[in-house]
N, C-alpha and C positions, 0 to 999 in steps of 0.2 A: 597866434598867427597874426601878422600885421602887413599892411601895404608898405612897401619899402620906400617908394619915391613918387613924385607927381602930385597931382591935385588932392589925392586922398592919403598922402604920406602920414605914416604913423597911425592911421585908423586900424582898428582891430577887426578881424573877421573870424568866423568860427568854422571848424572843419565839420563834416558830417558826423552825425551820431552813428557811426559804423566802424567797428573794430578793424575791419578789413582795409580801411583807407589809411595810406601812408603819405601824409602831406609832405610836400617838398619843403625842406628846411629853409628858414629865412635866409641863411647864409648862401645856400645854393641858388635859391630864387634870385637873390640879389646879384650874384655873379652872372647868372643866366641873362637877366635883364640888362646888366651893364654891356654884355656882349651884343645883344640885339637892339639896344636902345635907339640907335640911329635909324633903324628901320621901322620903328613904331609910329612915328608921326603920320597921322591920317591913314594908317594901315588898316586893311581888312585882316582880322586875326582869327585864327581857329585854335581852340583849346580842346584837345582830345583827352579823354579819361579825366575830365575836369575836376572831380571830387568836390573841393569847396569852392572852385572857381578862382582860386588865388592868381593863377597865371594870367588868365583872361582879364580879370579885374585889374591886375597890376598893369597890363598892357593899356587898358582904358585909362587908367590913372596917368600913364606916361604919354597920352596923346593919340592912341589908336582911334580911328573913326568908328569902328564897330568890332564886335567880338561875338563869335558863335562858339558856345560852350556845349560839348557833347559829353553826356554822362548817362550811364545806363541804370544806376541805382536810384530808387525813390528817395533815400536819404540824402544822397548827393544833390539831386535836383532841388529838394527842400532847402538844403544848405546854401546852394547857389542863389535860389530866389531870395532867401533871407539876407544873404550878404549883399546882393545887388540892391535890395530895397534899403538896407542899412546905409549903403554908400550913395544911393541916388543915381544908379547907373542908367535907369530909364530905358529908352528905346535903343540905345547903343548896344545893348546886350540881348542876344537871343539864346535861349536854352533849348537844346535838342535832347530829349530822352530817347537815346539810341545806343546801340552797340557801336563803338568807335570804328571798328574794322569794317562793318557794313557801311557806315557812314562815308568812310573815305573811299570805298569801292565805287561809289556813285560820282565821285568828283572829277572834274575836268582839270587839265593842266592850267596852272595860274589862277585857280579859284580864289586863293587867298595870297596875301602878301607875306604873312608871317604865321607859322603854325607851331604849336607846342604840343608835345605828346609826353605824358607821364603815366604809362601803363603799369599795372601791377607787375612786380618783379616775379621771375621764375616761371613764366608762361610762354616765353619767346615772342611776346607781343611787340617789344621794342624792335626786334629784328624784322618782324612782319610789317610794322609801320615803315621802317627804313626801306624794305624791298618794295612795298607798294609805292612810296614816293619816288624811288629810282625808276619804276615803270611808268608812273604818271606823276610828274612833279606838280602836285596840287597846290603847292605854296612856293613862293620864290625862296624862302628861307624857312627851314625847319630845325627845331632842337628837339632831340629825343633823350629823355632821361632814362637811365638804366643802371643796373648794378655794375660796378667797375670790372667785375670778373666776367661780365658778358661782353663779348666782342661783336660789334656791329659791323656791316659793310663799311668799306673805306669812307671816311668822313674826317671832319676835324673834331677830335675827342678831347674833352677837357675833364680832368679828374678832380673830385673833391672828396677825398677819403674813400669810402665804400660806394660813393655815388659818381657816376659819370654822365656827361651830356655830350652827345654826338651831334654835330651840325652838318646840314647839307644846304647848298645854295645853288639856285638855278637862275640864270639870265637867258631869256630867249631859248629855253629848252636845253641849254648847255650846262651841265653840272660841274661845279667847282668844288675842290676838296677843302677849301678853307673859307671862313667867314670873313667877308671884306670888312 
């Protein structure tokens, strides 16, 4: 795995030593970041189900002001710490060892500028994150990765083979169906 663009472009990071982790492919992450790139400068970023921390670290590399990474597994937290240290992320990155769904249940509208969610497939978590965001838009822009065969509530869905990302955008509490 590598950082695709920004100040850490080309730097390699490592996934957690956990067979259950399914890192986002570089190609999908690159497309994802290209879509949200203009929203990242000075943004407060949330990376749910962070795994290796690749999405949050990529956002910091591209100019985000801060990133909160939420990961429940000890192996994931270790990988994030190691990757953050390797890149020199410093105080811009905060790791929360927590269940992502419980974490977002406590958030207020507009808590973050940009959010990424890459939950494990096959457990309905992508839909649960989308529904929680629709009830309380805790980020102005959120992208949720899911299996292409899973249908999320209305949003702007981009397909990359068997993987899809559905985006939701909110300005002043009004949800839009496409990413500006």
